Each structure stands twice: as C-alpha cells, then as structure tokens.
N, C-alpha and C positions, 0 to 999 in steps of 0.2 A: 613868500611863496616862491618856489622854484619854477623855472620855465616848464619843467615836466608836469608839475602840479597844475599850472595854468592851462597847459594843453589838454590835460585830462579833464579839467573842469569844463573847458570849452567843448570838448567832445561830448560830455554828458549833457550839456545844455542843448547841443544839436541833435541828440538822440531822441529827446522827448518832444512830442508834438504839443503845440499850445493847447490849453484846455478849451473845450467846446463852450460856446455861449449857452445861456439858459434855454433859448428857443431851439438851439441845435440838439441839446440833450433831450428835450421833450420830443422833438421830431423823430430822433432815432429810436426812442423808447416806445412812443405811443402813436405816432402819426405816419404809418406807412403810406408812401406816395402812390397808392394804387389808382388805376384808371376807373372812372365811373361815368355814368351817363345821366344827365339831368332829365327832368320831366319835359323839358323843351327839346330834347334830342341832342343836346350838346355834349361832346366828349370833354371831360375835365380830369385833372389829377387832384387827388384828395388834399395833399399838402400844398403843392405849388399854386393851385388855382383857387382853392376854397379856404384854406386856413392862413397861409403866410401873410403876415402883416395886418391881420384883421381882428375885429371883435366878432366872436361867433357864438351861436347857440346850436347844440346838436341834440337830436333825439332819434329813437328808433320807432318804426311803425310798419304797417303793411296795409294795403288799400282795402282789403276785405274785412279788416278788423271791426268788430261791432262792440268791443268792450272799452278799453281805455284809450285807444288811439284817437277816435273822434273827439273825446273830451279833452285830451291833451292838446290836440291841434287847435281846438277852440280856445283853450286857456292861453296857448302861446300867441294866437292871433291877438287876443286882448292885451297880453303883455307887450307884444310888438307895438301896438298903437300907443301904449303908455310911454314906451321907450322913445318912439318917434317924436313925442311931445316934449320929452325931457332931455334928450341927448342930441348933440349936433353931429356926432360921428355916426357913420353908417354901421349898423349891426346886422350881420348876415345869419340867417336861419337855414339850417340844413337838416332834412329828415331822411334818414337812411332806412331803406326797406330791409326787413329780416326775411323776406320771401322774394329774392330777386328772380327766381325761376318763374314766378307768377306775375310780379309787378314790372311790366314793360313800361317804357317811357310814356306810351299813350295812356296806359291805365293810371299811372301816377299823375299825368296831366289832368285826367278826368277827376281824380281825387282832389287835386289842388283847386280846380275850378268849382267843384262841389262845395268846398270850404271857403271859397272866395279869398284864396291866398294871393297876395299881390307881390310887389317887388321885394328883392333881397331875401327871397325864400325859395330854396330849391329842394325838390324831392329827388332822391338819387337811387339808382339801381346800377347793376353791373354784373360782373362775374361772381357766381355764388361763393367761390373760394376767397375772392377779394373782400366781399362783404362780411364773410365769416371772420377773416383776419381783423378787419376793423372792429367788429363786434367784440372780439377778444381783447384787442389792444386798448379799446376805449372803456373796458371794464364792465361790459354788459353781459357777464357770464355768471353762472352759478358755480360755486366751488365743487359741487357734487356733479361730476360729468354725466351721470345717468339722468339726473333731474334736468340738467341743462339740455341734453339731447331731446328730451320729451317736449320741452317748451322753450324755444329760443327767444321768445318774446317776453320771457319771465321778468326781465329787468328793464323792459322798455318804458316803464313809468318814470325812470330817472331822466332828467334833462341835464346835459353837460353844457357849461358855458365858460368862455375864457377870453383873455386878452393874449393873443399869440405872441406879439412882440415883447410883452413883459413877462411871459411865462406864468401868468396867473390863471388858475383853473379851479373850478369848483362844480358842484352839482346841486340840484334841487328836485323835489318831487314834482312831476308834471301835473299832478292832481291838486297842487296847492293853488291858493287864490292868485289870480293873474297879477294883482297889484304887488303881492309878495314876491312872485317870480321876477317881475320887473325890478323891484327894489334890490333883490339879490344880484341880478345881472349887473345893475348899476355900480356894484362894488368893484367890478373890474374895469369900469370906465374911468379914464383919467378925469379928475375934477374939472380941468380946463375945458373938457368936452361937454360938460353939463350945461344946459340952458339956464338953469338956476342953481344956486348953491344948496338948495334944499333937496333932500332925498324924498322918494315916494313914502308917504305914511299911510 
C-alpha cells in the first residue's frame, strides 16, 4: 500500500464517528429526555433521571379514569410485590398521565395514595406537548390519526418494561394476571439479580 493510500484510509477512518451503543441508539430513537414532574412535586428528566441505568416498568394512565387504569394499577402493585420478593435489584415503576392538563402533581399524589402506591413508583405529569411526544415515541398511538385523536388512552392497557443498560425491552397487557406480568418482567432481570434461580410459575 502506498503512502497516499495509507493517508486516504486514515482520513476515511477519521471521517466516521464510532457507532452508538445499544442504549444510545434506543435513547435517540425512543426516549426523549423531556422534563417531567413527579406526584411528589420533583422535577426530573425522562431519560437521565428515570431510565438511565435502571430496570423500569412504564404505563399510561389518568387520575379520573374509571375503566382500565385502576385495574392496571392494582395489577402492577401485585406484580411489584412479587418482584420485590424475587429480585434483589430495584425495579422502578413510572406511570405517565395522558391528561397532563388535568393531572397536577397534587391530583396524582392523591391517586397514588388512594391505591397505596409505595416506593420506587412515580406518577408523572408535565407539559402536554412533552407527554404527547413520549406517548408517540413509546408506541402508545393508533396508526389511524383520527381514531388516535378521539381516544389518546386507547393503548394505555399495554405495559412497557425494560433493562435500559442491556437495551432489552418488551411489553405485556396490563390486564394480565399479576404473576404473569411479574414473570415477564423478570426476563429482563439479570439472573444474578434473582433471589432464587426459579422463575415465577
């Protein structure tokens, strides 16, 4: 190889940026780092403060919902208790409102108290545009725009869960049996973090 060829090859190598890691690809595509407010009144960033480096469970809801939201919250509470018994690593639950113009931090705090939600679970509100961006990026939208506009809570029955550091993500119906929800979530938990080698059955 000539000196000119070597120089050209070196120039080409310097032109291209190194490839992004799995978590970085996921962050750019699905996890906008928008500002949010917790039901405790704390200001946080979606990716930096809630997702990065964590095992997480995500769902949509709104405080005045009388249909699926209370049932899904109850199911996730039961699943959370199972996970706390089975997993050594902390798993964080985040519920994002689809009605941020109505769901103030105080209103979400009342909802959390009514359902006896404890540690490692935050209910989140914020700017309507930011919540709408998250709803879209997380896949809680109907492909039919007209249908989606009529009911933004249409896909709120799905629960997303993932291991952010390993870029492992999946989803399950929030109406499923809590033991099944817990078992599915445990598939993104490193085996070394399980208190026993057995999965939930």
